[in-house]
PDB file of N, CA, C and O in Angstrom:
ATOM      1  N   MET A   1      55.938   4.637  50.428  1.00  0.00           N
ATOM      2  CA  MET A   1      56.861   3.583  50.742  1.00  0.00           C
ATOM      3  C   MET A   1      58.063   3.668  49.803  1.00  0.00           C
ATOM      4  O   MET A   1      57.916   3.999  48.627  1.00  0.00           O
ATOM      5  N   ASP A   2      59.255   3.368  50.329  1.00  0.00           N
ATOM      6  CA  ASP A   2      60.475   3.429  49.523  1.00  0.00           C
ATOM      7  C   ASP A   2      60.489   2.254  48.545  1.00  0.00           C
ATOM      8  O   ASP A   2      60.149   1.130  48.913  1.00  0.00           O
ATOM      9  N   ARG A   3      60.875   2.514  47.325  1.00  0.00           N
ATOM     10  CA  ARG A   3      60.840   1.449  46.325  1.00  0.00           C
ATOM     11  C   ARG A   3      61.970   0.440  46.487  1.00  0.00           C
ATOM     12  O   ARG A   3      61.961  -0.582  45.801  1.00  0.00           O
ATOM     13  N   HIS A   4      62.949   0.683  47.370  1.00  0.00           N
ATOM     14  CA  HIS A   4      64.079  -0.218  47.552  1.00  0.00           C
ATOM     15  C   HIS A   4      63.883  -1.200  48.702  1.00  0.00           C
ATOM     16  O   HIS A   4      64.723  -2.078  48.901  1.00  0.00           O
ATOM     17  N   THR A   5      62.827  -1.079  49.444  1.00  0.00           N
ATOM     18  CA  THR A   5      62.605  -2.003  50.556  1.00  0.00           C
ATOM     19  C   THR A   5      61.994  -3.292  50.030  1.00  0.00           C
ATOM     20  O   THR A   5      61.217  -3.261  49.075  1.00  0.00           O
ATOM     21  N   PRO A   6      62.336  -4.441  50.644  1.00  0.00           N
ATOM     22  CA  PRO A   6      61.793  -5.715  50.163  1.00  0.00           C
ATOM     23  C   PRO A   6      60.282  -5.805  50.281  1.00  0.00           C
ATOM     24  O   PRO A   6      59.648  -6.504  49.490  1.00  0.00           O
ATOM     25  N   SER A   7      59.692  -5.118  51.245  1.00  0.00           N
ATOM     26  CA  SER A   7      58.240  -5.237  51.424  1.00  0.00           C
ATOM     27  C   SER A   7      57.466  -4.500  50.333  1.00  0.00           C
ATOM     28  O   SER A   7      56.264  -4.715  50.179  1.00  0.00           O
ATOM     29  N   SER A   8      58.134  -3.643  49.584  1.00  0.00           N
ATOM     30  CA  SER A   8      57.422  -2.921  48.538  1.00  0.00           C
ATOM     31  C   SER A   8      57.196  -3.784  47.301  1.00  0.00           C
ATOM     32  O   SER A   8      56.375  -3.440  46.450  1.00  0.00           O
ATOM     33  N   GLN A   9      57.922  -4.913  47.190  1.00  0.00           N
ATOM     34  CA  GLN A   9      57.746  -5.789  46.036  1.00  0.00           C
ATOM     35  C   GLN A   9      56.801  -6.923  46.412  1.00  0.00           C
ATOM     36  O   GLN A   9      56.939  -7.499  47.491  1.00  0.00           O
ATOM     37  N   PRO A  10      55.867  -7.249  45.566  1.00  0.00           N
ATOM     38  CA  PRO A  10      54.935  -8.325  45.885  1.00  0.00           C
ATOM     39  C   PRO A  10      55.660  -9.672  45.930  1.00  0.00           C
ATOM     40  O   PRO A  10      56.441  -9.988  45.033  1.00  0.00           O
ATOM     41  N   GLY A  11      55.401 -10.465  46.977  1.00  0.00           N
ATOM     42  CA  GLY A  11      55.980 -11.798  47.103  1.00  0.00           C
ATOM     43  C   GLY A  11      57.403 -11.803  47.642  1.00  0.00           C
ATOM     44  O   GLY A  11      57.999 -12.873  47.766  1.00  0.00           O
ATOM     45  N   ALA A  12      57.962 -10.654  47.965  1.00  0.00           N
ATOM     46  CA  ALA A  12      59.328 -10.598  48.469  1.00  0.00           C
ATOM     47  C   ALA A  12      59.344 -10.908  49.956  1.00  0.00           C
ATOM     48  O   ALA A  12      58.415 -10.559  50.684  1.00  0.00           O
ATOM     49  N   SER A  13      60.400 -11.562  50.397  1.00  0.00           N
ATOM     50  CA  SER A  13      60.528 -11.855  51.818  1.00  0.00           C
ATOM     51  C   SER A  13      61.741 -11.115  52.367  1.00  0.00           C
ATOM     52  O   SER A  13      62.515 -10.526  51.612  1.00  0.00           O
ATOM     53  N   SER A  14      61.896 -11.150  53.671  1.00  0.00           N
ATOM     54  CA  SER A  14      63.013 -10.444  54.281  1.00  0.00           C
ATOM     55  C   SER A  14      64.321 -11.226  54.146  1.00  0.00           C
ATOM     56  O   SER A  14      65.385 -10.698  54.468  1.00  0.00           O
ATOM     57  N   ARG A  15      64.259 -12.459  53.682  1.00  0.00           N
ATOM     58  CA  ARG A  15      65.451 -13.282  53.515  1.00  0.00           C
ATOM     59  C   ARG A  15      66.141 -12.929  52.207  1.00  0.00           C
ATOM     60  O   ARG A  15      65.493 -12.731  51.179  1.00  0.00           O
ATOM     61  N   GLN A  16      67.467 -12.852  52.260  1.00  0.00           N
ATOM     62  CA  GLN A  16      68.229 -12.515  51.055  1.00  0.00           C
ATOM     63  C   GLN A  16      68.225 -13.693  50.094  1.00  0.00           C
ATOM     64  O   GLN A  16      68.252 -14.849  50.515  1.00  0.00           O
ATOM     65  N   ALA A  17      68.191 -13.395  48.821  1.00  0.00           N
ATOM     66  CA  ALA A  17      68.180 -14.433  47.792  1.00  0.00           C
ATOM     67  C   ALA A  17      69.501 -15.197  47.809  1.00  0.00           C
ATOM     68  O   ALA A  17      70.543 -14.653  48.174  1.00  0.00           O
ATOM     69  N   ASP A  18      69.441 -16.469  47.407  1.00  0.00           N
ATOM     70  CA  ASP A  18      70.639 -17.293  47.322  1.00  0.00           C
ATOM     71  C   ASP A  18      71.424 -16.866  46.087  1.00  0.00           C
ATOM     72  O   ASP A  18      70.969 -17.055  44.959  1.00  0.00           O
ATOM     73  N   LEU A  19      72.601 -16.291  46.305  1.00  0.00           N
ATOM     74  CA  LEU A  19      73.375 -15.736  45.199  1.00  0.00           C
ATOM     75  C   LEU A  19      74.152 -16.790  44.416  1.00  0.00           C
ATOM     76  O   LEU A  19      74.490 -16.559  43.255  1.00  0.00           O
ATOM     77  N   PHE A  20      74.441 -17.937  45.020  1.00  0.00           N
ATOM     78  CA  PHE A  20      75.323 -18.908  44.387  1.00  0.00           C
ATOM     79  C   PHE A  20      74.608 -20.161  43.896  1.00  0.00           C
ATOM     80  O   PHE A  20      75.247 -21.046  43.328  1.00  0.00           O
ATOM     81  N   GLY A  21      73.320 -20.254  44.099  1.00  0.00           N
ATOM     82  CA  GLY A  21      72.575 -21.406  43.624  1.00  0.00           C
ATOM     83  C   GLY A  21      72.887 -22.656  44.419  1.00  0.00           C
ATOM     84  O   GLY A  21      73.172 -22.587  45.614  1.00  0.00           O
ATOM     85  N   TYR A  22      72.833 -23.800  43.752  1.00  0.00           N
ATOM     86  CA  TYR A  22      73.063 -25.082  44.403  1.00  0.00           C
ATOM     87  C   TYR A  22      74.510 -25.190  44.870  1.00  0.00           C
ATOM     88  O   TYR A  22      75.439 -24.874  44.127  1.00  0.00           O
ATOM     89  N   ARG A  23      74.689 -25.639  46.104  1.00  0.00           N
ATOM     90  CA  ARG A  23      76.027 -25.878  46.639  1.00  0.00           C
ATOM     91  C   ARG A  23      76.181 -27.365  46.905  1.00  0.00           C
ATOM     92  O   ARG A  23      75.417 -27.956  47.669  1.00  0.00           O
ATOM     93  N   LYS A  24      77.173 -27.959  46.270  1.00  0.00           N
ATOM     94  CA  LYS A  24      77.426 -29.385  46.422  1.00  0.00           C
ATOM     95  C   LYS A  24      77.795 -29.696  47.870  1.00  0.00           C
ATOM     96  O   LYS A  24      78.608 -28.981  48.454  1.00  0.00           O
ATOM     97  N   PRO A  25      77.225 -30.736  48.461  1.00  0.00           N
ATOM     98  CA  PRO A  25      77.559 -31.068  49.849  1.00  0.00           C
ATOM     99  C   PRO A  25      79.032 -31.448  49.984  1.00  0.00           C
ATOM    100  O   PRO A  25      79.634 -31.989  49.056  1.00  0.00           O
ATOM    101  N   ARG A  26      79.598 -31.159  51.146  1.00  0.00           N
ATOM    102  CA  ARG A  26      80.999 -31.489  51.397  1.00  0.00           C
ATOM    103  C   ARG A  26      81.182 -32.996  51.528  1.00  0.00           C
ATOM    104  O   ARG A  26      80.274 -33.722  51.934  1.00  0.00           O
ATOM    105  N   THR A  27      82.370 -33.436  51.175  1.00  0.00           N
ATOM    106  CA  THR A  27      82.694 -34.841  51.372  1.00  0.00           C
ATOM    107  C   THR A  27      82.962 -35.072  52.851  1.00  0.00           C
ATOM    108  O   THR A  27      83.427 -34.163  53.539  1.00  0.00           O
ATOM    109  N   PRO A  28      82.680 -36.268  53.355  1.00  0.00           N
ATOM    110  CA  PRO A  28      82.940 -36.529  54.768  1.00  0.00           C
ATOM    111  C   PRO A  28      84.428 -36.426  55.087  1.00  0.00           C
ATOM    112  O   PRO A  28      85.277 -36.681  54.232  1.00  0.00           O
ATOM    113  N   ARG A  29      84.727 -36.056  56.307  1.00  0.00           N
ATOM    114  CA  ARG A  29      86.109 -35.890  56.734  1.00  0.00           C
ATOM    115  C   ARG A  29      86.824 -37.237  56.745  1.00  0.00           C
ATOM    116  O   ARG A  29      86.267 -38.248  57.172  1.00  0.00           O
ATOM    117  N   ARG A  30      88.079 -37.233  56.263  1.00  0.00           N
ATOM    118  CA  ARG A  30      88.916 -38.425  56.317  1.00  0.00           C
ATOM    119  C   ARG A  30      89.886 -38.282  57.479  1.00  0.00           C
ATOM    120  O   ARG A  30      90.557 -37.258  57.615  1.00  0.00           O
ATOM    121  N   TYR A  31      89.957 -39.304  58.311  1.00  0.00           N
ATOM    122  CA  TYR A  31      90.913 -39.316  59.403  1.00  0.00           C
ATOM    123  C   TYR A  31      92.135 -40.102  58.945  1.00  0.00           C
ATOM    124  O   TYR A  31      92.012 -41.227  58.462  1.00  0.00           O
ATOM    125  N   LEU A  32      93.316 -39.503  59.099  1.00  0.00           N
ATOM    126  CA  LEU A  32      94.533 -40.121  58.607  1.00  0.00           C
ATOM    127  C   LEU A  32      95.390 -40.669  59.729  1.00  0.00           C
ATOM    128  O   LEU A  32      95.456 -40.097  60.817  1.00  0.00           O
ATOM    129  N   ALA A  33      96.047 -41.788  59.448  1.00  0.00           N
ATOM    130  CA  ALA A  33      97.058 -42.345  60.333  1.00  0.00           C
ATOM    131  C   ALA A  33      98.404 -41.907  59.764  1.00  0.00           C
ATOM    132  O   ALA A  33      98.609 -41.948  58.551  1.00  0.00           O
ATOM    133  N   HIS A  34      99.308 -41.492  60.623  1.00  0.00           N
ATOM    134  CA  HIS A  34     100.606 -41.003  60.175  1.00  0.00           C
ATOM    135  C   HIS A  34     101.705 -41.980  60.540  1.00  0.00           C
ATOM    136  O   HIS A  34     101.519 -42.848  61.393  1.00  0.00           O
ATOM    137  N   MET A  35     102.845 -41.837  59.894  1.00  0.00           N
ATOM    138  CA  MET A  35     103.924 -42.803  60.052  1.00  0.00           C
ATOM    139  C   MET A  35     104.441 -42.834  61.487  1.00  0.00           C
ATOM    140  O   MET A  35     104.552 -41.803  62.150  1.00  0.00           O
ATOM    141  N   SER A  36     104.750 -44.036  61.943  1.00  0.00           N
ATOM    142  CA  SER A  36     105.387 -44.181  63.247  1.00  0.00           C
ATOM    143  C   SER A  36     106.771 -44.810  63.085  1.00  0.00           C
ATOM    144  O   SER A  36     107.615 -44.682  63.972  1.00  0.00           O
ATOM    145  N   ASP A  37     107.009 -45.489  61.958  1.00  0.00           N
ATOM    146  CA  ASP A  37     108.318 -46.058  61.678  1.00  0.00           C
ATOM    147  C   ASP A  37     108.454 -46.238  60.174  1.00  0.00           C
ATOM    148  O   ASP A  37     107.490 -46.590  59.495  1.00  0.00           O
ATOM    149  N   VAL A  38     109.643 -45.997  59.658  1.00  0.00           N
ATOM    150  CA  VAL A  38     109.924 -46.148  58.232  1.00  0.00           C
ATOM    151  C   VAL A  38     111.217 -46.929  58.101  1.00  0.00           C
ATOM    152  O   VAL A  38     112.142 -46.739  58.891  1.00  0.00           O
ATOM    153  N   GLY A  39     111.289 -47.799  57.119  1.00  0.00           N
ATOM    154  CA  GLY A  39     112.512 -48.559  56.960  1.00  0.00           C
ATOM    155  C   GLY A  39     112.598 -49.259  55.632  1.00  0.00           C
ATOM    156  O   GLY A  39     111.860 -48.972  54.690  1.00  0.00           O
ATOM    157  N   ASP A  40     113.535 -50.193  55.592  1.00  0.00           N
ATOM    158  CA  ASP A  40     113.804 -50.984  54.408  1.00  0.00           C
ATOM    159  C   ASP A  40     113.824 -52.439  54.839  1.00  0.00           C
ATOM    160  O   ASP A  40     114.631 -52.815  55.689  1.00  0.00           O
ATOM    161  N   HIS A  41     112.952 -53.268  54.273  1.00  0.00           N
ATOM    162  CA  HIS A  41     112.883 -54.653  54.721  1.00  0.00           C
ATOM    163  C   HIS A  41     113.892 -55.557  54.021  1.00  0.00           C
ATOM    164  O   HIS A  41     113.958 -56.748  54.322  1.00  0.00           O
ATOM    165  N   GLY A  42     114.672 -55.017  53.101  1.00  0.00           N
ATOM    166  CA  GLY A  42     115.731 -55.784  52.463  1.00  0.00           C
ATOM    167  C   GLY A  42     115.257 -56.745  51.395  1.00  0.00           C
ATOM    168  O   GLY A  42     116.063 -57.510  50.865  1.00  0.00           O
ATOM    169  N   CYS A  43     113.999 -56.733  51.065  1.00  0.00           N
ATOM    170  CA  CYS A  43     113.462 -57.613  50.025  1.00  0.00           C
ATOM    171  C   CYS A  43     113.210 -56.808  48.758  1.00  0.00           C
ATOM    172  O   CYS A  43     113.478 -55.608  48.700  1.00  0.00           O
ATOM    173  N   ILE A  44     112.699 -57.480  47.767  1.00  0.00           N
ATOM    174  CA  ILE A  44     112.370 -56.813  46.511  1.00  0.00           C
ATOM    175  C   ILE A  44     110.996 -56.173  46.667  1.00  0.00           C
ATOM    176  O   ILE A  44     110.039 -56.826  47.082  1.00  0.00           O
ATOM    177  N   TYR A  45     110.910 -54.880  46.327  1.00  0.00           N
ATOM    178  CA  TYR A  45     109.650 -54.138  46.437  1.00  0.00           C
ATOM    179  C   TYR A  45     108.790 -54.346  45.201  1.00  0.00           C
ATOM    180  O   TYR A  45     109.271 -54.765  44.148  1.00  0.00           O
ATOM    181  N   GLU A  46     107.521 -54.046  45.352  1.00  0.00           N
ATOM    182  CA  GLU A  46     106.617 -53.983  44.209  1.00  0.00           C
ATOM    183  C   GLU A  46     107.146 -52.901  43.269  1.00  0.00           C
ATOM    184  O   GLU A  46     107.815 -51.978  43.733  1.00  0.00           O
ATOM    185  N   PRO A  47     106.871 -52.979  41.969  1.00  0.00           N
ATOM    186  CA  PRO A  47     107.341 -51.942  41.056  1.00  0.00           C
ATOM    187  C   PRO A  47     106.828 -50.559  41.455  1.00  0.00           C
ATOM    188  O   PRO A  47     105.632 -50.384  41.687  1.00  0.00           O
ATOM    189  N   GLY A  48     107.719 -49.587  41.533  1.00  0.00           N
ATOM    190  CA  GLY A  48     107.360 -48.208  41.867  1.00  0.00           C
ATOM    191  C   GLY A  48     107.507 -47.867  43.331  1.00  0.00           C
ATOM    192  O   GLY A  48     107.426 -46.690  43.682  1.00  0.00           O
ATOM    193  N   ASN A  49     107.719 -48.835  44.205  1.00  0.00           N
ATOM    194  CA  ASN A  49     107.866 -48.574  45.636  1.00  0.00           C
ATOM    195  C   ASN A  49     109.339 -48.602  46.037  1.00  0.00           C
ATOM    196  O   ASN A  49     110.133 -49.359  45.478  1.00  0.00           O
ATOM    197  N   THR A  50     109.694 -47.755  47.025  1.00  0.00           N
ATOM    198  CA  THR A  50     111.094 -47.680  47.440  1.00  0.00           C
ATOM    199  C   THR A  50     111.292 -47.828  48.941  1.00  0.00           C
ATOM    200  O   THR A  50     112.435 -47.912  49.390  1.00  0.00           O
ATOM    201  N   CYS A  51     110.219 -47.862  49.739  1.00  0.00           N
ATOM    202  CA  CYS A  51     110.374 -47.994  51.186  1.00  0.00           C
ATOM    203  C   CYS A  51     109.116 -48.611  51.799  1.00  0.00           C
ATOM    204  O   CYS A  51     108.082 -48.733  51.143  1.00  0.00           O
ATOM    205  N   VAL A  52     109.229 -48.995  53.072  1.00  0.00           N
ATOM    206  CA  VAL A  52     108.083 -49.519  53.809  1.00  0.00           C
ATOM    207  C   VAL A  52     107.860 -48.643  55.028  1.00  0.00           C
ATOM    208  O   VAL A  52     108.800 -48.033  55.537  1.00  0.00           O
ATOM    209  N   ALA A  53     106.619 -48.577  55.503  1.00  0.00           N
ATOM    210  CA  ALA A  53     106.313 -47.729  56.654  1.00  0.00           C
ATOM    211  C   ALA A  53     105.226 -48.372  57.505  1.00  0.00           C
ATOM    212  O   ALA A  53     104.380 -49.117  57.012  1.00  0.00           O
ATOM    213  N   LEU A  54     105.274 -48.068  58.780  1.00  0.00           N
ATOM    214  CA  LEU A  54     104.269 -48.483  59.757  1.00  0.00           C
ATOM    215  C   LEU A  54     103.496 -47.234  60.148  1.00  0.00           C
ATOM    216  O   LEU A  54     104.103 -46.215  60.479  1.00  0.00           O
ATOM    217  N   PHE A  55     102.174 -47.292  60.116  1.00  0.00           N
ATOM    218  CA  PHE A  55     101.340 -46.130  60.392  1.00  0.00           C
ATOM    219  C   PHE A  55     100.511 -46.368  61.648  1.00  0.00           C
ATOM    220  O   PHE A  55     100.096 -47.494  61.924  1.00  0.00           O
ATOM    221  N   SER A  56     100.270 -45.293  62.412  1.00  0.00           N
ATOM    222  CA  SER A  56      99.401 -45.376  63.585  1.00  0.00           C
ATOM    223  C   SER A  56      98.547 -44.119  63.656  1.00  0.00           C
ATOM    224  O   SER A  56      98.954 -43.037  63.234  1.00  0.00           O
ATOM    225  N   CYS A  57      97.339 -44.299  64.211  1.00  0.00           N
ATOM    226  CA  CYS A  57      96.385 -43.201  64.339  1.00  0.00           C
ATOM    227  C   CYS A  57      96.459 -42.633  65.753  1.00  0.00           C
ATOM    228  O   CYS A  57      96.317 -43.372  66.727  1.00  0.00           O
ATOM    229  N   ALA A  58      96.676 -41.343  65.868  1.00  0.00           N
ATOM    230  CA  ALA A  58      96.748 -40.686  67.169  1.00  0.00           C
ATOM    231  C   ALA A  58      95.367 -40.567  67.805  1.00  0.00           C
ATOM    232  O   ALA A  58      95.266 -40.401  69.021  1.00  0.00           O
ATOM    233  N   ARG A  59      94.311 -40.648  67.015  1.00  0.00           N
ATOM    234  CA  ARG A  59      92.943 -40.471  67.507  1.00  0.00           C
ATOM    235  C   ARG A  59      92.419 -41.718  68.213  1.00  0.00           C
ATOM    236  O   ARG A  59      91.813 -41.621  69.280  1.00  0.00           O
ATOM    237  N   CYS A  60      92.653 -42.899  67.614  1.00  0.00           N
ATOM    238  CA  CYS A  60      92.074 -44.129  68.175  1.00  0.00           C
ATOM    239  C   CYS A  60      93.108 -45.181  68.543  1.00  0.00           C
ATOM    240  O   CYS A  60      92.782 -46.150  69.229  1.00  0.00           O
ATOM    241  N   GLY A  61      94.354 -45.010  68.098  1.00  0.00           N
ATOM    242  CA  GLY A  61      95.399 -45.973  68.410  1.00  0.00           C
ATOM    243  C   GLY A  61      95.545 -47.103  67.402  1.00  0.00           C
ATOM    244  O   GLY A  61      96.340 -48.017  67.622  1.00  0.00           O
ATOM    245  N   TRP A  62      94.795 -47.063  66.297  1.00  0.00           N
ATOM    246  CA  TRP A  62      94.888 -48.097  65.261  1.00  0.00           C
ATOM    247  C   TRP A  62      96.296 -48.120  64.683  1.00  0.00           C
ATOM    248  O   TRP A  62      96.906 -47.069  64.492  1.00  0.00           O
ATOM    249  N   GLU A  63      96.814 -49.308  64.404  1.00  0.00           N
ATOM    250  CA  GLU A  63      98.129 -49.446  63.773  1.00  0.00           C
ATOM    251  C   GLU A  63      98.009 -50.323  62.544  1.00  0.00           C
ATOM    252  O   GLU A  63      97.341 -51.357  62.562  1.00  0.00           O
ATOM    253  N   SER A  64      98.663 -49.900  61.481  1.00  0.00           N
ATOM    254  CA  SER A  64      98.678 -50.690  60.253  1.00  0.00           C
ATOM    255  C   SER A  64      99.833 -51.675  60.326  1.00  0.00           C
ATOM    256  O   SER A  64     100.691 -51.589  61.205  1.00  0.00           O
ATOM    257  N   GLY A  65      99.838 -52.584  59.414  1.00  0.00           N
ATOM    258  CA  GLY A  65     101.012 -53.430  59.233  1.00  0.00           C
ATOM    259  C   GLY A  65     102.016 -52.647  58.396  1.00  0.00           C
ATOM    260  O   GLY A  65     101.808 -51.470  58.105  1.00  0.00           O
ATOM    261  N   TRP A  66     103.084 -53.295  58.020  1.00  0.00           N
ATOM    262  CA  TRP A  66     104.070 -52.642  57.168  1.00  0.00           C
ATOM    263  C   TRP A  66     103.494 -52.482  55.768  1.00  0.00           C
ATOM    264  O   TRP A  66     103.075 -53.456  55.143  1.00  0.00           O
ATOM    265  N   LEU A  67     103.479 -51.249  55.283  1.00  0.00           N
ATOM    266  CA  LEU A  67     102.945 -50.942  53.957  1.00  0.00           C
ATOM    267  C   LEU A  67     104.057 -50.412  53.066  1.00  0.00           C
ATOM    268  O   LEU A  67     104.845 -49.563  53.482  1.00  0.00           O
ATOM    269  N   GLU A  68     104.116 -50.912  51.853  1.00  0.00           N
ATOM    270  CA  GLU A  68     105.091 -50.401  50.893  1.00  0.00           C
ATOM    271  C   GLU A  68     104.585 -49.081  50.328  1.00  0.00           C
ATOM    272  O   GLU A  68     103.408 -48.952  49.989  1.00  0.00           O
ATOM    273  N   ARG A  69     105.469 -48.115  50.229  1.00  0.00           N
ATOM    274  CA  ARG A  69     105.115 -46.781  49.726  1.00  0.00           C
ATOM    275  C   ARG A  69     106.094 -46.377  48.633  1.00  0.00           C
ATOM    276  O   ARG A  69     107.201 -46.908  48.555  1.00  0.00           O
ATOM    277  N   ARG A  70     105.679 -45.428  47.784  1.00  0.00           N
ATOM    278  CA  ARG A  70     106.496 -45.007  46.652  1.00  0.00           C
ATOM    279  C   ARG A  70     107.772 -44.287  47.082  1.00  0.00           C
ATOM    280  O   ARG A  70     108.859 -44.603  46.601  1.00  0.00           O
ATOM    281  N   ASN A  71     107.636 -43.318  47.990  1.00  0.00           N
ATOM    282  CA  ASN A  71     108.790 -42.516  48.415  1.00  0.00           C
ATOM    283  C   ASN A  71     108.466 -41.834  49.738  1.00  0.00           C
ATOM    284  O   ASN A  71     107.401 -42.051  50.316  1.00  0.00           O
ATOM    285  N   LYS A  72     109.398 -41.007  50.212  1.00  0.00           N
ATOM    286  CA  LYS A  72     109.224 -40.345  51.503  1.00  0.00           C
ATOM    287  C   LYS A  72     108.008 -39.413  51.497  1.00  0.00           C
ATOM    288  O   LYS A  72     107.274 -39.355  52.484  1.00  0.00           O
ATOM    289  N   THR A  73     107.793 -38.701  50.421  1.00  0.00           N
ATOM    290  CA  THR A  73     106.641 -37.804  50.330  1.00  0.00           C
ATOM    291  C   THR A  73     105.337 -38.581  50.454  1.00  0.00           C
ATOM    292  O   THR A  73     104.404 -38.130  51.118  1.00  0.00           O
ATOM    293  N   HIS A  74     105.271 -39.722  49.829  1.00  0.00           N
ATOM    294  CA  HIS A  74     104.079 -40.570  49.892  1.00  0.00           C
ATOM    295  C   HIS A  74     103.856 -41.077  51.315  1.00  0.00           C
ATOM    296  O   HIS A  74     102.712 -41.209  51.749  1.00  0.00           O
ATOM    297  N   VAL A  75     104.933 -41.360  52.045  1.00  0.00           N
ATOM    298  CA  VAL A  75     104.833 -41.791  53.439  1.00  0.00           C
ATOM    299  C   VAL A  75     104.300 -40.652  54.304  1.00  0.00           C
ATOM    300  O   VAL A  75     103.449 -40.880  55.165  1.00  0.00           O
ATOM    301  N   LEU A  76     104.784 -39.433  54.089  1.00  0.00           N
ATOM    302  CA  LEU A  76     104.391 -38.287  54.899  1.00  0.00           C
ATOM    303  C   LEU A  76     102.927 -37.897  54.704  1.00  0.00           C
ATOM    304  O   LEU A  76     102.356 -37.229  55.566  1.00  0.00           O
ATOM    305  N   GLN A  77     102.316 -38.292  53.610  1.00  0.00           N
ATOM    306  CA  GLN A  77     100.907 -37.984  53.364  1.00  0.00           C
ATOM    307  C   GLN A  77      99.988 -38.757  54.295  1.00  0.00           C
ATOM    308  O   GLN A  77      98.865 -38.323  54.550  1.00  0.00           O
ATOM    309  N   GLY A  78     100.440 -39.888  54.803  1.00  0.00           N
ATOM    310  CA  GLY A  78      99.610 -40.702  55.691  1.00  0.00           C
ATOM    311  C   GLY A  78      98.684 -41.614  54.918  1.00  0.00           C
ATOM    312  O   GLY A  78      98.618 -41.565  53.690  1.00  0.00           O
ATOM    313  N   VAL A  79      97.970 -42.445  55.656  1.00  0.00           N
ATOM    314  CA  VAL A  79      96.982 -43.358  55.064  1.00  0.00           C
ATOM    315  C   VAL A  79      95.672 -43.203  55.831  1.00  0.00           C
ATOM    316  O   VAL A  79      95.698 -42.829  57.004  1.00  0.00           O
ATOM    317  N   PRO A  80      94.525 -43.479  55.203  1.00  0.00           N
ATOM    318  CA  PRO A  80      93.258 -43.388  55.929  1.00  0.00           C
ATOM    319  C   PRO A  80      93.211 -44.387  57.076  1.00  0.00           C
ATOM    320  O   PRO A  80      93.565 -45.552  56.894  1.00  0.00           O
ATOM    321  N   CYS A  81      92.782 -43.950  58.245  1.00  0.00           N
ATOM    322  CA  CYS A  81      92.631 -44.823  59.408  1.00  0.00           C
ATOM    323  C   CYS A  81      91.393 -45.685  59.193  1.00  0.00           C
ATOM    324  O   CYS A  81      90.287 -45.167  59.041  1.00  0.00           O
ATOM    325  N   MET A  82      91.583 -47.000  59.181  1.00  0.00           N
ATOM    326  CA  MET A  82      90.468 -47.915  58.928  1.00  0.00           C
ATOM    327  C   MET A  82      89.405 -47.820  60.015  1.00  0.00           C
ATOM    328  O   MET A  82      88.213 -47.826  59.708  1.00  0.00           O
ATOM    329  N   LYS A  83      89.803 -47.735  61.247  1.00  0.00           N
ATOM    330  CA  LYS A  83      88.865 -47.731  62.371  1.00  0.00           C
ATOM    331  C   LYS A  83      88.052 -46.428  62.432  1.00  0.00           C
ATOM    332  O   LYS A  83      86.827 -46.471  62.539  1.00  0.00           O
ATOM    333  N   CYS A  84      88.719 -45.284  62.365  1.00  0.00           N
ATOM    334  CA  CYS A  84      88.024 -43.988  62.466  1.00  0.00           C
ATOM    335  C   CYS A  84      87.125 -43.718  61.271  1.00  0.00           C
ATOM    336  O   CYS A  84      86.018 -43.209  61.443  1.00  0.00           O
ATOM    337  N   ASN A  85      87.572 -44.046  60.067  1.00  0.00           N
ATOM    338  CA  ASN A  85      86.777 -43.770  58.879  1.00  0.00           C
ATOM    339  C   ASN A  85      85.559 -44.671  58.792  1.00  0.00           C
ATOM    340  O   ASN A  85      84.511 -44.222  58.327  1.00  0.00           O
ATOM    341  N   ASP A  86      85.654 -45.930  59.221  1.00  0.00           N
ATOM    342  CA  ASP A  86      84.487 -46.813  59.238  1.00  0.00           C
ATOM    343  C   ASP A  86      83.493 -46.342  60.287  1.00  0.00           C
ATOM    344  O   ASP A  86      82.284 -46.379  60.057  1.00  0.00           O
ATOM    345  N   GLN A  87      83.988 -45.901  61.428  1.00  0.00           N
ATOM    346  CA  GLN A  87      83.149 -45.435  62.515  1.00  0.00           C
ATOM    347  C   GLN A  87      82.430 -44.144  62.117  1.00  0.00           C
ATOM    348  O   GLN A  87      81.262 -43.959  62.458  1.00  0.00           O
ATOM    349  N   ALA A  88      83.110 -43.259  61.405  1.00  0.00           N
ATOM    350  CA  ALA A  88      82.536 -41.973  61.025  1.00  0.00           C
ATOM    351  C   ALA A  88      81.413 -42.149  59.994  1.00  0.00           C
ATOM    352  O   ALA A  88      80.511 -41.314  59.930  1.00  0.00           O
ATOM    353  N   LYS A  89      81.449 -43.198  59.201  1.00  0.00           N
ATOM    354  CA  LYS A  89      80.411 -43.409  58.198  1.00  0.00           C
ATOM    355  C   LYS A  89      79.060 -43.718  58.834  1.00  0.00           C
ATOM    356  O   LYS A  89      78.026 -43.246  58.361  1.00  0.00           O
ATOM    357  N   GLY A  90      79.069 -44.509  59.906  1.00  0.00           N
ATOM    358  CA  GLY A  90      77.824 -44.991  60.473  1.00  0.00           C
ATOM    359  C   GLY A  90      77.263 -44.164  61.604  1.00  0.00           C
ATOM    360  O   GLY A  90      76.089 -44.315  61.941  1.00  0.00           O
ATOM    361  N   SER A  91      78.068 -43.281  62.213  1.00  0.00           N
ATOM    362  CA  SER A  91      77.572 -42.548  63.374  1.00  0.00           C
ATOM    363  C   SER A  91      78.267 -41.200  63.494  1.00  0.00           C
ATOM    364  O   SER A  91      79.164 -40.865  62.721  1.00  0.00           O
ATOM    365  N   LEU A  92      77.834 -40.456  64.466  1.00  0.00           N
ATOM    366  CA  LEU A  92      78.475 -39.166  64.757  1.00  0.00           C
ATOM    367  C   LEU A  92      79.574 -39.402  65.773  1.00  0.00           C
ATOM    368  O   LEU A  92      79.505 -38.907  66.898  1.00  0.00           O
ATOM    369  N   ALA A  93      80.569 -40.142  65.386  1.00  0.00           N
ATOM    370  CA  ALA A  93      81.639 -40.522  66.299  1.00  0.00           C
ATOM    371  C   ALA A  93      82.582 -39.358  66.551  1.00  0.00           C
ATOM    372  O   ALA A  93      82.792 -38.510  65.684  1.00  0.00           O
ATOM    373  N   ASP A  94      83.134 -39.332  67.727  1.00  0.00           N
ATOM    374  CA  ASP A  94      84.113 -38.310  68.072  1.00  0.00           C
ATOM    375  C   ASP A  94      85.505 -38.824  67.872  1.00  0.00           C
ATOM    376  O   ASP A  94      86.471 -38.101  68.113  1.00  0.00           O
TER     377      ASP A  94
END
């Protein structure tokens, strides 16, 4: 018998050994709502904020109220969709 085959070693199986050890489970997917309108409400903003935006989810149709955001880049990142993310926690929602 060839000494390099797995069956030649006692207790060896045909399955390859796990090379990387423990793998941390992935975090659940976050569904984001993206901006549908951006503007200036003409009032005094919270410190650090420069604009307001309205967000909507293309997946479920959820719409946020007007949210103050730091800048345009912060608006473009989106916000977590309340409806989709709550639904995804409890079930295998599509």
